[in-house]
Residue, then its C-alpha position, 0 to 999 in steps of 0.5 A: m426700291p426693292a435692293a434698297d429696301l432689303p437690306l434694311l430689312i435683313d437687319t431689323v428683323r435680326m435686330a428684333g430677334r435678339v430682343a424676342t429671345s431676350f425674352v424666355g417664351k415660358s416665361a414672358k408675360r402674356w394675356d389673350k387679346a379681344d374676340g377671339a384673337g388669339p395671346v400677346t406677350e410682351a415680347d411681342l410687344a417688344v419687338n413691334d415698338m423695336l421695328k417700328k421706330q426702327l423702319l419709318l425712322a429709315r424710311p419716314d415716308y412709308g406706312w406701317l401695318s403691324e399685327e401689334t398696332e392699333d391700324g387706321v387708314k393713314r397707311l392707306d395714304h402712302d404708296r409704300v407700306f411695311i406689313v410685320d408681324p413681330i412675332d407669328g407663331t406666338r403661341s409656340f413662342t409661349e411654348g418655348a418651342d422654335t418655329w415662331a418667326h418675325a415677319i417683314a415685307v414692303a408693300e409698293h401699290g399693293q404689290i409686294t417689293s421686299a420680304v424676309v422671314y427669320l426664325p431666329v431659333r432656327g437660324l433661318l433666314y428667308t429673303a426675297a427682292l421683285g425680280l432678284g429671286a428668292f433665297l434662305n441664308g443666302a442660298p438661291i432657293r426654288a420652289s417643288g416641282v412636284t406635279a401629281f397629288e401622290r407624291a406631295t406634302i401639303l401643308a395645313a390645318k385639320p378643317a383644310l382636310a374636311g370633305p366638304t372643302w373638296r370638289s370631290g368630297a374627299c380630301p385629295p391623295f397629299k399627305p398632309a403635315y402642319r407648322p404653326s406659323l403661316a410665314y414659316r409654312l410659305g418659306l418653307v413651300a418656297e424651298a421646296r421641303f413641302d410641296g404645297m399649303l393652303t389655309l381657308r381661313p382670312s388670313w391676315e396680310w402681315d401673315i402672309a405678305a412676306g411669304a408671297l414675294i419668297i414663293a413668286e421669286a422661288g418660282g412658285a405660285i400664290t394665290n387667294q383661295r379662288g384663285a386671285p392674285l393677293r394684293f397687300n395694304n388692303p383698307d381691311p387687310r384679311l386675305d380670302g384663304v391662301v393657296a401656295g406650291g410649286t406651278s403644277i401643285h398649285a394648280a391642283l389644289l385651286d382645281a380639287l378646292t370646291 
């Protein structure tokens, strides 16, 4: 029921924006997760609690996977699962920047069917439902049609640009760029502000799920770094890297990687 779920996601993600922005990023209580998993703030937890309450109240038969909820096997018994990153880009949030996002998706039998990525400070709302297209603030968006690296700008962190990453031993001649939130990167590629993105590190599903559908519904392509389709709600909720972009650049990136 992609069309039925999307209004629920939009309503709750706007609520998430109000909760998060009620905290002042730089003064929000912050601590570091175990095992170098990065920072978390009281805002992350408040947003997570609100989303879990509201979404599962509306859809009690759905499972739950979130960065800020202890994971378990129970979600694997559900046909449909919410996949949530309460605040993607927590470091940006704590710095008082505006490039952090809320990301919510619904996965049905491993496929994303509805998705939202919302940057409340920037006023950007990316939305998609399976088979119904992708939108930014209600306007249709399409991924880039750029075909050559020489004319492409690719979102990637510095480690992904290193020579050993590439079949030729050197990074292709695209222009690199960076944004801290993976969900936002995927939205930017979906609206053709950038031509592609890649991350070669193991990627948590909650960082990718919403943006994956938005990219696909915008006419782009997204796979893991080996070119395999992405599936979600896996027992281990990590993906083998992600490569996304307009279809031509996506294919060129996969061909150039080792």
